[in-house]
C-alpha positions, 0 to 999 in steps of 0.5 A, spaced: 441 465 467 435 469 470 436 475 474 434 471 481 439 466 480 444 471 478 443 475 484 443 469 489 450 467 486 452 475 487 449 475 494 453 469 496 459 472 494 458 479 497 456 476 504 462 471 504 467 477 502 464 481 507 465 476 512 472 474 510 474 482 510 471 483 517 475 477 520 482 478 517 481 486 519 480 484 526 486 479 526 490 484 522 488 489 528 490 484 533 497 482 531 499 489 529 496 492 536 500 487 540 507 487 535 506 495 536 505 495 543 511 490 545 516 495 541 513 502 544 511 500 551 517 502 554 517 509 551 515 515 556 510 517 552 506 510 551 499 509 552 494 504 551 489 509 547 495 512 543 497 505 541 490 503 539 489 509 535 496 508 531 494 500 530 487 502 528 489 508 523 494 503 520 489 497 519 486 500 512 493 500 509 494 493 511 488 491 508 489 494 502 495 489 501 490 483 503 485 485 498 487 480 492 488 474 497 481 476 500 478 476 493 481 469 491 479 466 498 472 469 497 471 466 490 474 459 492 469 459 498 463 461 494 464 456 489 466 450 494 460 452 498 455 452 492 458 445 490 458 442 496 450 444 496 450 441 489 447 448 487 452 448 481 450 441 479 443 443 479 445 449 475 449 445 470 443 440 469 439 446 467 443 448 462 447 454 465 454 454 463 460 455 467 461 462 464 454 464 466 455 462 474 462 465 474 459 472 471 456 474 478 462 472 482 467 476 477 462 482 477 462 482 485 470 482 485 470 487 480 466 492 484 470 490 490 476 492 487 472 499 485 470 500 492 477 498 494 480 504 490 474 509 491 473 508 499 479 504 502 484 507 499 483 514 501 482 511 508 488 508 508 492 514 505 489 518 510 490 513 516 497 511 514 499 519 514 496 520 521 499 514 524 506 516 522 504 523 526 502 519 532 507 514 532 512 520 531 509 524 537 510 517 541 517 516 540 519 524 540 524 525 545 526 517 546 532 518 540 534 524 536 539 519 532 538 518 525 541 512 522 545 513 515 542 507 512 535 507 514 533 514 514 531 518 507 536 523 505 536 529 500 541 534 498 540 541 497 545 547 494 544 554 495 548 560 495 550 559 502 553 552 500 551 545 500 546 542 505 544 534 507 538 533 510 536 527 513 530 525 518 527 519 522 520 520 519 517 523 513 510 526 515 505 530 511 507 527 504 514 530 505 513 537 508 514 535 515 520 532 517 521 528 524 527 528 528 531 531 522 538 533 522 541 538 517 549 538 515 552 544 512 558 544 508 563 549 506 566 549 499 571 544 501 566 539 503 567 540 510 562 540 515 561 547 518 555 546 522 550 541 524 543 542 526 538 537 530 531 539 530 525 535 533 521 537 527 522 541 520 517 544 516 518 546 508 516 553 507 516 558 501 524 559 501 526 556 507 526 550 512 523 552 519 526 548 525 523 547 532 527 545 538 534 545 535 540 543 537 546 546 533 553 543 533 559 547 531 567 547 532 566 552 538 561 547 541 553 547 541 547 551 543 540 550 543 535 554 539 527 554 540 527 555 532 531 556 526 531 557 519 535 554 513 534 557 506 532 552 501 531 552 493 527 546 494 520 546 491 515 542 495 513 538 488 521 535 488 521 534 496 514 530 495 517 526 489 523 524 493 521 523 500 513 522 500 511 515 500 506 513 494 501 509 499 500 516 503 497 519 497 490 518 495 488 515 488 484 521 486 490 525 488 495 521 484 494 524 477 495 531 479 501 529 483 504 525 477 503 531 472 506 536 477 512 532 478 513 531 471 512 538 469 519 539 474 522 534 470 522 529 475 520 522 473 515 520 478 515 512 477 513 510 484 507 515 484 505 512 476 506 505 479 502 506 485 496 509 480 496 504 475 497 498 480 490 501 483 487 502 477 489 495 475 486 492 482 479 491 479 481 486 474 486 483 478 481 481 483 477 478 477 483 474 475 484 471 482 476 469 481 478 465 475 484 462 478 479 460 484 474 457 479 479 453 476 480 449 482 474 450 486 468 448 481 469 440 481 471 440 488 465 436 490 466 430 484 473 430 484 475 428 491 481 432 491 479 438 495 486 439 499 490 438 493 486 443 489 485 448 494 493 448 495 494 449 488 489 455 488 493 458 494 500 457 490 497 460 484 494 466 487 501 467 491 505 466 485 501 471 481 501 476 487 509 475 488 510 476 480 506 482 481 510 485 486 516 483 483 514 487 476 512 493 480 519 493 483 522 494 476 516 499 475 518 503 481 526 503 479 524 505 472 526 499 468 519 497 466 514 503 464 509 503 470 503 502 465 506 495 463 509 493 470 502 494 473 497 491 467 502 485 464 501 480 470 493 481 470 493 480 463 497 474 463 493 471 469 486 473 465 489 469 459 491 463 463 484 463 467 480 463 461 484 458 457 484 453 463 476 454 463 475 454 456 479 447 456 475 444 462 468 447 460 469 447 452 474 442 451 
């Protein structure tokens, strides 16, 4: 296949992918903004621009989750459009095989994955962190209660005793806690003091608390600031509290190495790293799955069934990937295996099906 025809197929795929991405982005923003506004419009600090900013900052991380489906739908739409205009029929009559005209969409899918890792992922990580900070400020003062089931908890033991720490929101990759609560215990396991703080910042050797309400047996009082001694290292807090989605791809290897140097497993971070690393090949697998149900669309006359079959196959691949990733996060499966196994299986299935269809 010549350079001109290959560039034409690649351009068609890139344009359709771009339109799919923009359309889904606008739809995601509209849904998220509507849902977020309905939940927070009754808060005292609510404003239209604040809700707009939170939704805009959260859109990249949602789009990152939608990238595999965008890649699959783009490949299906590209091949179906080429088939309906008989361009694939002409290409086949000129002696061009399916492997040749599928190469440009596969290259486009791989580059789409690389752009997702290099551009979208850092934007998503930074934007999600900023949206959490804005949402925390928006909800500040509305409720300082911490749910025992929904909040993340961490335990520390110092010379002063045991302290259980919880928070409604985790900011700055675990270095800042919003609406935090500190329970101090004596040697017999009895609660001797409770501190509720609007914010808690991890410093070298202590937690710095702001706007504190301290409760004891003798009553309660309010403090502008307070300190709670700690021997927790930032790496340990980050591994326990930080969400892997808030760490950019290029920072994940260093985070994993530092966490493991402290004896931590860092499975969630390793799973996030290998999942992103496997994303370009996952998009190639999605393209091959789309090809199995799209190339003969014009001649078979079973478009609805084929398209539905492709969507179901892509959805099953995504579900299996998420399920295996859950095992990887839990440490039941090595993260490398959990990230790459579904991709390799999908690639083999797509290649096998195309070999059977094209070469018998």
